[in-house]
N, C-alpha and C positions, 0 to 999 in steps of 0.2 A: 520109708515113706517118701514118695515123690509127688509133687504137684507141678502141673505145667498146663499148657494149652495143647489141644489136639493137633494143631499144625506142627508142633515140635515132637510128636510122639516118635517119629523115625529116629530121633537121637538115641533112643533107648533100645534099638534093635540089637545092640551088643549083649543085652541081657537075654539069654536063650529063651526064657519063658515069654518074653515080650515081642520077639521077632515075628512069630506067626500072627500074633494079635495085631501088631501094627500093620502088617500086610493085609489082614482081613479088613481092618477099618479103612485103609486106603482104597480098597477095591469094592466096598459096599456102602450103600446108602442106609445108615442105621435108622433114619426116620421112617423108612419103608417097612421095617421089621414089625411083626405083630407084638402086642403086649404079651409078656410071658417069656418062656425059655425057648431059645433057638440054639440047637447044637451046632457047633463049628467042627469039633473033633470029639464028639461024645462027651464023656465025663472029664476028658483032659482039658477041654477048652469050650466054654459056652457063654452065651450072653443072655441076660434077663432084661427085657425092656419093662420099665416100671413107670406108672403114672400114679401119683399120690399127692396128698396135701402135706406140706411140711408141718412139723409139730413144735410145740413148746419144749424146751430142753428138758423139763421135768418129766416129759412123756417119752423120752428116748433112753436107750441103754448103750453104754460102751460094749463093744464086742470084738472078738478076734477069732481067727481060724487057724487050724493046724495044717490042713492039707491043701489049702487054696490061697492064692494071691488074689486080691480084689482090685480091679481097675474100675473106679466109679466115674463115669463120664456124663456130665450134665448136658443133655440135649436141649432142654428148654427150661428156663427159670434159674433160680439160684437157691442155695441152702448152705448152712454151715455143716461141716463134718468135723466132729471132735477128733482129736488125736492125742495119744499118749503112748509112751514106750510100755511094753507089756509088763516088765518088771516093776514099773512105777506104781501100778495099781494092785500088785500082789496077786493072790490066787483068785480064780473065778468064783463068783457067788452062785453060778448055775452053769452047767455044761450039758449040751445035747450032742453027744459024740456022733450019733447017726446023722445029724445035720451039719457036723463040723462047725459048731458055733459054741463059743464060751462067752458068758456075760460077766461084766465087772461092775464095780461101784467105784466112784471117785470122779475127780475133776479131769477134764480134758481141755487142751488148747483148741480153740475154734479156728478152722480154716474156711474161708469163703470160697465156694465152688460155684462159678457162674457158667452160664451157657457157653459151651466151647472149651471148658477146662475140665481137668480130671485130677483124681487122686489115686495113687497106687499104694495099697496097703499090704505089706508082707506079713507072714505069720507072727513076727515079733512086734507088729504094730497093732495097737488097739485103735479102732475107729468107731465113731458114733454118728451115723448118718441121719438125715431127715430133719435136722434142726432148722426151724424157721429163721430166716434172715429178716427180722421185722415181723410183719403180719404173716399168718399162715397163708401159703399160696400153693397152687398146683404146680408140680414140676414133672418133667419127663426125663428119665435117666436110663442110661445103659450100664448095667453092672456086669462086667466080664469076670468070670471065674476061671482062673488059670491054675491047673494042678501043679503043685510045687515039685520041682526036681532037685531042689537044693538039699 
């Protein structure tokens, strides 16, 4: 797991999966992308622009992916994203293999992700997005899905 601000994303170009993504972000205005999925390199690299209201923690679920790395970049607003090492929460309580998502139960550490910052979650990382930082508020986020080559 990595958290940082978007201005320092180029520091991570040494990670092969992040090089092309960093170059895409540098060259494009993400706020001009439509809500929904935009393919960058088909299923290998794409972004989903999301607008939603954050939720109470009791209404969110920790999750992890096997085939994709998530880079969750907050464009507008703020939220907490829970984090835990995958082995800390044991086996998933539900899996949707076709969607590459596994859900877990248990406590996560909360990371505040504000406008201009991001979190990168690898397959060994559990993340729990959409948690309200105080009152529920609307946010706009870019969720990049990067196919794992690890």
